[in-house]
Structures are given as structure tokens and as C-alpha cells.
C-alpha positions in Angstrom: 137.9 81.7 155.3 140.8 83.9 155.4 140.1 87.8 154.7 142.4 89.8 152.1 145.1 90.5 154.3 145.6 86.9 155.5 145.7 86.0 151.9 148.0 88.7 150.8 150.4 87.9 153.7 150.4 84.0 152.8 151.8 85.0 149.3 155.5 84.3 149.3 156.6 87.2 146.6 160.2 86.5 146.6 159.4 82.8 145.3 158.0 84.3 142.1 159.5 83.0 138.9 160.9 85.4 136.3 161.6 84.4 132.6 165.0 85.1 131.3 164.8 87.2 128.3 165.8 84.5 125.8 162.6 82.5 127.3 159.9 85.2 126.8 157.4 84.6 124.1 157.7 87.0 121.3 154.5 88.6 120.4 152.5 87.6 117.3 152.4 89.7 114.3 149.6 90.4 112.2 148.5 91.3 108.8 146.5 94.5 108.5 144.6 95.0 105.4 143.9 98.4 104.3 140.7 99.6 102.3 141.1 100.8 98.7 138.8 102.2 96.0 139.7 99.7 93.4 138.7 95.9 94.6 135.2 94.8 95.1 133.8 93.1 98.2 133.5 89.9 96.3 137.2 89.8 95.4 138.4 90.7 98.7 136.3 88.0 100.5 137.2 85.4 98.2 140.9 86.5 98.1 140.7 86.3 102.1 139.1 82.7 101.9 142.0 81.7 99.4 144.9 83.2 100.9 144.5 83.5 104.7 142.1 80.5 105.0 139.1 82.3 106.2 135.8 81.0 106.2 133.2 82.7 104.2 131.7 84.6 107.1 134.9 85.4 108.8 135.9 86.8 105.2 133.0 88.8 104.7 133.2 90.3 108.2 136.9 91.2 107.5 135.8 92.7 104.3 133.1 94.9 105.7 135.6 96.2 108.5 138.1 97.1 106.1 135.5 99.1 104.3 134.1 100.9 107.0 137.0 101.2 109.2 139.7 101.7 106.8 141.7 98.8 107.9 141.3 95.2 109.6 143.7 92.7 111.1 143.2 89.7 108.8 145.4 87.1 110.3 147.7 86.8 113.2 150.7 84.6 113.6 154.8 84.5 113.2 156.2 86.7 110.8 157.5 83.4 109.0 154.0 82.3 108.4 152.6 85.6 107.7 155.0 86.9 105.0 153.9 84.6 102.3 150.1 85.5 102.6 150.9 89.1 102.8 152.9 88.6 99.7 149.8 87.0 98.0 147.6 89.6 99.2 149.8 92.3 97.5 150.4 90.1 94.4 146.6 90.3 94.0 146.4 94.0 94.2 145.2 94.3 97.7 147.2 96.8 100.4 148.5 95.0 103.4 151.3 95.0 105.8 152.6 93.2 108.7 153.0 94.7 111.9 
């Protein structure tokens, strides 16, 4: 078995492949849902199930996080996929933004 120095020496650093800037994946965006004093737990949970396609447990967990932490990431994806969902949340009176 080789020791660390032998393994490290065997690595050919010059042969590492670097991606060109146009090949680097763009980081996913996320919808952040913020707490408010207007909407009920039930309404927020139901809205997350309808708009973001959460299952009931996931929607309820997000609702509690929003309530106790002030905000929660409720959906991740590309901007194009998230924009209609964020708009639907806003139209239902929730406070959300894409980051």
C-alpha cells in the first residue's frame, strides 16, 4: 500500500481538465418564502402543495420554518422554472422572491 507522499507524487496535476466558462453550470436559484402576519398556517401549507408541488409533510415543515425562522427556501431550480411559481405565490398574497 502506498503512503500519502507516494500517492500525491503519482497525481498528474497538469492533466486536470478545466471547464471553459461557457461550460460551467449556472447555480440553481431558489424561491425564498418570508413570514407575514396575515396568512394562516393552513393557507400557506395548502399553497405550497398546489404551487410548488410539495407533499403535505414538506409543505408543513416549510411553513413552520417560515414562521419560526422568518424565511425558508421552498423550491430550487432554474429561474425560468421558478418564476411562474414565485408569481403564483405572490398572487396568493404570500411574500416571496427568487434568489
